[in-house]
Structures are given as C-alpha cells and as structure tokens.
Backbone as JSON, one array per atom type, in Angstrom:
{
  "sequence": "MERRVSSLLAQLEQETRVKQSVQEELVSLKQTQGLHDTEHMRQQSKQIISLENEVVSLNKANAALECRLKVLQGDKSKGDAEVHECTLRIKELENRLQEEECDHQQHQTELQEQEKAVRHLRQQVQQLEEALEAEEEIHKNHAKTISSLRDTNVQNSRTIET",
  "N": [[0.84, -1.18, 0.0], [2.0, 1.19, 0.78], [3.87, 1.42, -1.23], [2.23, 1.81, -3.37], [1.1, 4.27, -2.65], [3.42, 5.82, -2.74], [3.99, 5.57, -5.44], [1.77, 6.85, -6.53], [2.19, 9.41, -5.51], [4.56, 10.08, -6.86], [3.63, 10.04, -9.47], [1.79, 12.12, -9.28], [3.53, 14.24, -8.8], [4.95, 14.23, -11.19], [2.89, 14.89, -12.99], [2.29, 17.39, -12.03], [4.62, 18.77, -12.66], [4.43, 18.6, -15.44], [2.12, 20.04, -15.8], [2.96, 22.54, -14.87], [4.93, 23.07, -16.75], [3.38, 23.16, -19.06], [1.8, 25.35, -18.44], [3.78, 27.33, -18.35], [4.6, 27.29, -21.0], [2.25, 28.12, -22.18], [2.05, 30.77, -21.26], [4.29, 31.79, -22.51], [3.57, 31.49, -25.17], [1.39, 33.23, -25.31], [2.67, 35.69, -25.0], [4.23, 35.89, -27.27], [2.32, 35.95, -29.19], [1.23, 38.4, -30.02], [3.13, 39.29, -31.85], [3.1, 37.87, -34.19], [1.62, 37.15, -37.39], [-1.89, 37.14, -38.46], [-2.74, 34.57, -39.31], [-0.88, 32.96, -38.19], [-1.44, 33.64, -35.6], [-3.96, 32.54, -35.35], [-3.33, 29.83, -35.45], [-1.77, 29.59, -33.21], [-3.67, 30.24, -31.33], [-5.34, 28.06, -31.53], [-3.56, 26.14, -30.63], [-3.15, 27.08, -28.05], [-5.7, 26.79, -26.97], [-5.86, 24.03, -27.1], [-3.78, 23.36, -25.37], [-4.77, 24.53, -23.03], [-7.01, 22.97, -22.66], [-5.7, 20.58, -22.2], [-4.43, 21.27, -19.81], [-6.68, 21.58, -18.17], [-7.61, 18.98, -18.29], [-5.41, 17.69, -17.12], [-5.54, 18.88, -14.6], [-7.95, 17.81, -13.7], [-7.23, 15.1, -13.66], [-5.2, 15.26, -11.82], [-6.65, 16.08, -9.55], [-8.25, 13.81, -9.25], [-6.26, 11.93, -8.69], [-5.33, 12.96, -6.28], [-7.6, 12.6, -4.71], [-7.71, 9.8, -4.77], [-5.32, 9.26, -3.5], [-5.89, 10.26, -0.95], [-7.89, 8.46, -0.22], [-6.42, 6.06, -0.21], [-4.6, 6.69, 1.81], [-6.38, 6.91, 3.92], [-7.28, 4.25, 3.97], [-4.88, 3.04, 4.68], [-4.53, 4.12, 7.22], [-6.73, 2.98, 8.5], [-5.98, 0.29, 8.28], [-3.62, 0.34, 9.8], [-4.74, 0.95, 12.29], [-6.27, -1.34, 12.7], [-4.24, -3.26, 12.82], [-2.94, -2.4, 15.12], [-5.01, -2.78, 16.97], [-5.3, -5.56, 16.8], [-2.8, -6.33, 17.72], [-2.94, -5.45, 20.38], [-5.0, -7.12, 21.26], [-3.82, -9.62, 20.95], [-1.77, -9.41, 22.85], [-3.36, -9.21, 25.12], [-4.62, -11.71, 25.11], [-2.35, -13.35, 25.35], [-1.53, -12.6, 27.92], [-3.76, -13.47, 29.39], [-3.59, -16.2, 28.88], [-1.16, -16.77, 30.11], [-1.87, -16.22, 32.78], [-3.81, -18.19, 33.13], [-2.2, -20.44, 32.86], [-0.59, -20.14, 35.13], [-2.58, -20.37, 37.1], [-3.33, -23.0, 36.55], [-0.97, -24.39, 37.16], [-0.82, -23.8, 39.89], [-3.15, -25.07, 40.75], [-2.45, -27.7, 40.1], [-0.35, -28.06, 41.91], [-1.76, -27.83, 44.31], [-3.43, -30.07, 44.05], [-1.5, -32.12, 44.11], [-0.55, -31.78, 46.71], [-2.89, -32.39, 48.1], [-3.24, -35.05, 47.31], [-1.0, -36.17, 48.52], [-1.65, -35.72, 51.21], [-3.93, -37.34, 51.37], [-2.77, -39.88, 50.9], [-1.21, -40.04, 53.2], [-3.22, -40.02, 55.16], [-4.49, -42.41, 54.49], [-2.48, -44.23, 55.11], [-2.42, -43.82, 57.86], [-5.01, -44.7, 58.52], [-4.79, -47.36, 57.76], [-2.83, -48.21, 59.58], [-4.25, -47.79, 61.94], [-6.33, -49.61, 61.56], [-4.87, -51.97, 61.55], [-3.9, -51.87, 64.17], [-6.31, -52.01, 65.5], [-7.17, -54.58, 64.73], [-5.17, -56.02, 65.99], [-5.77, -55.41, 68.66], [-8.31, -56.55, 68.79], [-7.59, -59.2, 68.44], [-6.1, -59.56, 70.73], [-8.15, -59.15, 72.56], [-9.79, -61.37, 71.93], [-8.04, -63.39, 72.65], [-7.86, -62.84, 75.39], [-10.49, -63.33, 76.06], [-10.61, -66.06, 75.51], [-8.76, -66.93, 77.32], [-10.02, -66.15, 79.7], [-12.3, -67.71, 79.5], [-11.14, -70.2, 79.54], [-9.99, -70.11, 82.06], [-12.31, -69.95, 83.58], [-13.47, -72.35, 82.98], [-11.55, -73.95, 84.14], [-11.8, -73.13, 86.78], [-14.37, -73.96, 87.28], [-14.01, -76.72, 87.11], [-12.17, -77.02, 89.14], [-13.74, -76.27, 91.25], [-15.62, -78.3, 91.27], [-13.99, -80.35, 91.78], [-13.19, -79.71, 94.32], [-15.6, -79.91, 95.69], [-16.18, -82.53, 95.57]],
  "CA": [[0.0, 0.0, 0.0], [2.91, 2.33, 0.81], [4.46, 1.5, -2.55], [1.19, 2.4, -4.22], [1.03, 5.68, -2.28], [4.64, 6.44, -3.27], [3.82, 5.63, -6.89], [0.79, 7.91, -6.82], [2.84, 10.7, -5.23], [5.5, 10.32, -7.96], [2.81, 10.37, -10.64], [1.25, 13.45, -9.02], [4.63, 15.18, -8.97], [5.2, 14.27, -12.65], [1.81, 15.64, -13.65], [2.42, 18.79, -11.6], [5.68, 19.34, -13.49], [3.89, 18.74, -16.79], [1.17, 21.16, -15.75], [3.74, 23.77, -14.76], [5.57, 23.25, -18.05], [2.32, 23.58, -19.99], [1.42, 26.73, -18.11], [4.87, 28.2, -18.78], [4.52, 27.37, -22.46], [1.07, 28.93, -22.48], [2.43, 32.16, -21.03], [5.24, 32.14, -23.58], [2.81, 31.63, -26.43], [0.57, 34.45, -25.25], [3.57, 36.84, -25.17], [4.67, 35.98, -28.68], [1.14, 35.98, -30.03], [1.05, 39.73, -30.62], [4.17, 39.55, -32.83], [2.9, 37.07, -35.41], [0.48, 37.56, -38.23], [-3.21, 36.64, -38.09], [-2.81, 33.12, -39.5], [-0.06, 32.37, -37.15], [-2.17, 33.86, -34.35], [-5.03, 31.54, -35.27], [-2.71, 28.54, -35.14], [-1.38, 29.64, -31.81], [-4.91, 30.2, -30.54], [-5.76, 26.64, -31.48], [-2.63, 25.44, -29.77], [-3.44, 27.54, -26.69], [-6.93, 26.12, -26.54], [-5.51, 22.63, -26.89], [-2.99, 23.28, -24.14], [-5.67, 24.82, -21.91], [-7.81, 21.75, -22.45], [-4.8, 19.6, -21.58], [-4.27, 21.7, -18.42], [-7.94, 21.23, -17.49], [-7.61, 17.52, -18.16], [-4.41, 17.34, -16.13], [-6.07, 19.29, -13.3], [-8.94, 16.8, -13.3], [-6.5, 13.88, -13.32], [-4.5, 15.57, -10.58], [-7.65, 16.05, -8.48], [-8.63, 12.4, -9.06], [-5.14, 11.28, -8.01], [-5.32, 13.43, -4.89], [-8.7, 11.89, -4.02], [-7.3, 8.4, -4.62], [-4.28, 9.28, -2.48], [-6.57, 10.41, 0.35], [-8.56, 7.19, 0.06], [-5.38, 5.09, 0.16], [-4.08, 7.07, 3.13], [-7.43, 6.51, 4.87], [-7.23, 2.79, 4.07], [-3.67, 2.72, 5.43], [-4.81, 4.46, 8.62], [-7.62, 1.93, 9.02], [-5.17, -0.92, 8.42], [-2.74, 0.53, 10.96], [-5.57, 0.84, 13.49], [-6.62, -2.76, 12.87], [-3.03, -3.95, 13.27], [-2.75, -2.02, 16.53], [-6.06, -3.45, 17.75], [-4.96, -6.99, 16.84], [-1.62, -6.46, 18.6], [-3.44, -5.35, 21.76], [-5.8, -8.32, 21.53], [-2.86, -10.72, 21.11], [-1.13, -9.24, 24.16], [-4.37, -9.53, 26.14], [-4.78, -13.17, 25.11], [-1.13, -13.92, 25.92], [-1.59, -12.38, 29.38], [-4.78, -14.36, 29.94], [-3.04, -17.56, 28.81], [-0.15, -16.88, 31.16], [-2.59, -16.3, 34.05], [-4.43, -19.52, 33.21], [-1.13, -21.41, 33.11], [-0.23, -20.01, 36.55], [-3.68, -20.97, 37.86], [-3.26, -24.45, 36.35], [0.16, -24.88, 37.94], [-1.19, -23.72, 41.31], [-4.13, -26.13, 40.96], [-1.7, -28.95, 40.09], [0.37, -28.12, 43.18], [-2.76, -28.12, 45.35], [-3.84, -31.47, 43.88], [-0.41, -32.96, 44.58], [-0.55, -31.7, 48.17], [-4.07, -33.13, 48.59], [-2.96, -36.47, 47.12], [-0.03, -36.53, 49.56], [-2.4, -35.77, 52.47], [-4.79, -38.53, 51.31], [-1.9, -41.05, 51.11], [-0.83, -40.05, 54.62], [-4.42, -40.43, 55.92], [-4.71, -43.83, 54.22], [-1.5, -44.96, 55.92], [-2.86, -43.76, 59.26], [-6.19, -45.57, 58.64], [-4.31, -48.74, 57.72], [-2.16, -48.48, 60.86], [-5.29, -47.91, 62.96], [-7.04, -50.87, 61.34], [-3.98, -53.04, 62.02], [-3.88, -51.8, 65.63], [-7.62, -52.51, 65.94], [-7.15, -56.03, 64.57], [-4.31, -56.56, 67.06], [-6.56, -55.28, 69.9], [-9.36, -57.56, 68.74], [-6.94, -60.49, 68.66], [-5.79, -59.61, 72.17], [-9.43, -59.31, 73.24], [-10.19, -62.76, 71.74], [-7.15, -64.21, 73.49], [-8.29, -62.65, 76.79], [-11.76, -64.04, 76.22], [-10.3, -67.49, 75.58], [-8.09, -67.16, 78.61], [-11.06, -66.05, 80.74], [-13.14, -68.9, 79.36], [-10.34, -71.33, 80.0], [-9.89, -69.98, 83.52], [-13.63, -70.24, 84.12], [-13.62, -73.81, 82.92], [-10.64, -74.51, 85.15], [-12.45, -72.82, 88.06], [-15.53, -74.85, 87.43], [-13.45, -78.05, 87.37], [-11.58, -76.98, 90.46], [-14.86, -76.22, 92.19], [-16.19, -79.64, 91.3], [-13.02, -81.22, 92.44], [-13.25, -79.35, 95.73], [-16.88, -80.35, 96.19], [-16.14, -83.98, 95.64]],
  "C": [[0.88, 1.24, 0.0], [3.58, 2.51, -0.56], [3.48, 2.17, -3.51], [1.06, 3.89, -3.93], [2.23, 6.42, -2.85], [4.53, 6.6, -4.78], [2.86, 6.75, -7.26], [1.38, 9.29, -6.56], [3.8, 11.06, -6.36], [4.74, 10.73, -9.22], [2.23, 11.76, -10.5], [2.31, 14.51, -9.23], [4.94, 15.35, -10.46], [4.15, 15.12, -13.34], [1.84, 17.11, -13.25], [3.5, 19.48, -12.42], [5.19, 19.57, -14.92], [2.95, 19.94, -16.84], [1.92, 22.49, -15.71], [4.4, 24.08, -16.1], [4.56, 23.75, -19.07], [1.92, 25.02, -19.72], [2.5, 27.72, -18.53], [4.85, 28.37, -20.3], [3.36, 28.23, -22.89], [1.37, 30.41, -22.33], [3.34, 32.64, -22.15], [4.51, 32.37, -24.9], [1.97, 32.89, -26.44], [1.43, 35.71, -25.48], [3.98, 37.01, -26.63], [3.51, 36.13, -29.65], [0.97, 37.34, -30.75], [2.03, 40.02, -31.74], [3.93, 38.83, -34.16], [1.68, 37.55, -36.18], [-0.77, 36.82, -37.82], [-3.3, 35.12, -38.23], [-2.03, 32.41, -38.41], [-0.75, 32.51, -35.79], [-3.3, 32.86, -34.2], [-4.48, 30.16, -34.9], [-2.3, 28.49, -33.65], [-2.6, 29.59, -30.9], [-5.41, 28.77, -30.4], [-4.86, 25.87, -30.52], [-2.86, 25.82, -28.3], [-4.67, 26.84, -26.14], [-6.65, 24.64, -26.23], [-4.73, 22.46, -25.58], [-3.85, 23.57, -22.91], [-6.55, 23.62, -21.6], [-6.96, 20.66, -21.76], [-4.58, 19.95, -20.1], [-5.51, 21.33, -17.62], [-7.99, 19.72, -17.25], [-6.61, 17.06, -17.1], [-4.87, 17.73, -14.72], [-7.09, 18.29, -12.79], [-8.24, 15.5, -12.87], [-5.76, 14.06, -12.0], [-5.46, 15.51, -9.4], [-8.08, 14.61, -8.2], [-7.52, 11.65, -8.32], [-5.06, 11.7, -6.55], [-6.43, 12.74, -4.09], [-8.3, 10.44, -3.76], [-6.23, 8.28, -3.53], [-4.91, 9.39, -1.09], [-7.26, 9.11, 0.75], [-7.54, 6.15, 0.51], [-4.78, 5.4, 1.53], [-5.09, 6.7, 4.22], [-7.43, 5.01, 5.08], [-6.02, 2.36, 4.89], [-3.89, 3.0, 6.91], [-5.71, 3.4, 9.26], [-6.84, 0.64, 9.25], [-4.24, -0.83, 9.63], [-3.53, 0.39, 12.25], [-5.94, -0.61, 13.76], [-5.42, -3.56, 13.36], [-2.78, -3.66, 14.74], [-3.75, -2.74, 17.42], [-5.75, -4.94, 17.89], [-3.77, -7.23, 17.77], [-2.05, -6.4, 20.06], [-4.2, -6.6, 22.16], [-4.87, -9.53, 21.77], [-2.18, -10.63, 22.47], [-2.1, -9.62, 25.28], [-4.55, -11.05, 26.25], [-3.54, -13.87, 25.68], [-1.11, -13.77, 27.43], [-2.59, -13.32, 30.03], [-4.28, -15.8, 29.96], [-2.01, -17.77, 29.91], [-0.81, -17.0, 32.54], [-3.22, -17.68, 34.22], [-3.38, -20.6, 33.45], [-0.69, -21.36, 34.56], [-1.3, -20.65, 37.43], [-3.63, -22.5, 37.76], [-2.12, -25.05, 37.18], [-0.16, -24.87, 39.43], [-2.18, -24.83, 41.64], [-3.43, -27.49, 41.0], [-0.97, -29.14, 41.42], [-0.58, -28.48, 44.31], [-3.21, -29.57, 45.27], [-2.75, -32.42, 44.4], [-0.35, -32.96, 46.11], [-1.72, -32.49, 48.76], [-3.85, -34.64, 48.45], [-1.98, -36.97, 48.19], [-0.74, -36.67, 50.91], [-3.3, -37.01, 52.51], [-3.96, -39.79, 51.53], [-1.52, -41.18, 52.58], [-2.01, -40.52, 55.47], [-4.7, -41.91, 55.71], [-3.74, -44.69, 55.04], [-1.92, -44.97, 57.39], [-4.06, -44.69, 59.48], [-5.73, -47.03, 58.65], [-3.63, -49.11, 59.03], [-3.2, -48.65, 61.97], [-6.06, -49.22, 62.81], [-6.18, -52.04, 61.83], [-3.93, -53.06, 63.55], [-5.2, -52.34, 66.18], [-7.68, -54.03, 65.83], [-6.31, -56.66, 65.69], [-5.06, -56.51, 68.39], [-7.65, -56.33, 69.94], [-8.79, -58.94, 69.0], [-6.6, -60.66, 70.15], [-7.07, -59.84, 72.96], [-9.92, -60.76, 73.13], [-9.35, -63.68, 72.64], [-7.53, -64.07, 74.96], [-9.58, -63.4, 77.05], [-11.53, -65.54, 76.34], [-9.67, -67.83, 76.93], [-9.12, -67.14, 79.74], [-11.94, -67.3, 80.69], [-12.41, -70.13, 79.89], [-10.19, -71.31, 81.51], [-11.22, -70.33, 84.18], [-13.85, -71.76, 84.12], [-12.75, -74.48, 83.98], [-11.23, -74.28, 86.53], [-13.6, -73.77, 88.32], [-15.02, -76.26, 87.77], [-12.85, -78.1, 88.77], [-12.68, -76.97, 91.52], [-15.49, -77.62, 92.31], [-15.25, -80.6, 92.04], [-13.07, -80.94, 93.94], [-14.54, -79.91, 96.33], [-16.87, -81.89, 96.31], [-15.17, -84.39, 96.66]]
}
C-alpha cells in the first residue's frame, strides 16, 4: 500500500511538473502571439486552446489522483488501526493464557498436596485398622483365657466339692 502511495505521489509530482511546463509554455505563447500575423495567431490560438484543455484535463487527473491518495491514506490508517487493535488483543490473550497457566500450575500443586495428604491419611487408617485387629486379637485371646480360667475354676470347684 505504501508502494502504491509512493507511486501515486510520484505520478502526481510528474503531472504537476507537466502542468507547470504547460502553463509556462502557455504564457510564452501568449507573449509571442502579438508579434505574429493573423494566420499564425489563429494557429497559436488553437494550440493555446488545446494546451488549456490539456491543463484542465491534467487538473482533473490531478484532483482524481489526490482523491485516490486520500482514500489510500485513509485505508492505510484503518489498516494501521486494525493492526494495533490486533496487537493489543494478542497481548491480552497472551496475558490471559499466562494467568491460566499459573492458575493451572497452582491447581496442580494443590492437587499434589491433597494427594499426599490422602496417602498419609490412608496410611494412618491402615495403621489404625492393624492396631484394631491386634486389639481384637488380644481381646479374643483374653476371652479365651477367661473362658479357659472359668472352665478350670468350674473343674476346680467340682473337684473341691467332691
């Protein structure tokens, strides 16, 4: 787009030089017009009219090029604004992604800590269950011992009674 703008500016400068040259020639022709005879004056008049028409045509082309240049500059400004907006949006998305990555890492750390706490609690539960089983075994053994002692007492009582 900048190349096109540069090209249009160069073309505008070229046409401005041509216009200036034509205008200078027109002035020159008007000055010499009074010195020539009528036929020559008619020929010069035709040439002047032709040059004036060319100047008008060049002015119109120049105005059209200026309008096109303004349009292209407006398009460039819009494009620059869109690029700036996209750049800001990309930065915003990168920041959001970075925040989400930090949140994810923090969540992962919390999960790892919770998993460690759960493993520790499971070990404690297992140890308590093993201790409970041992207590139950001791309780059964005491019950057997008590039962055995009771049976022995009963036998001893019978032996004493006899």
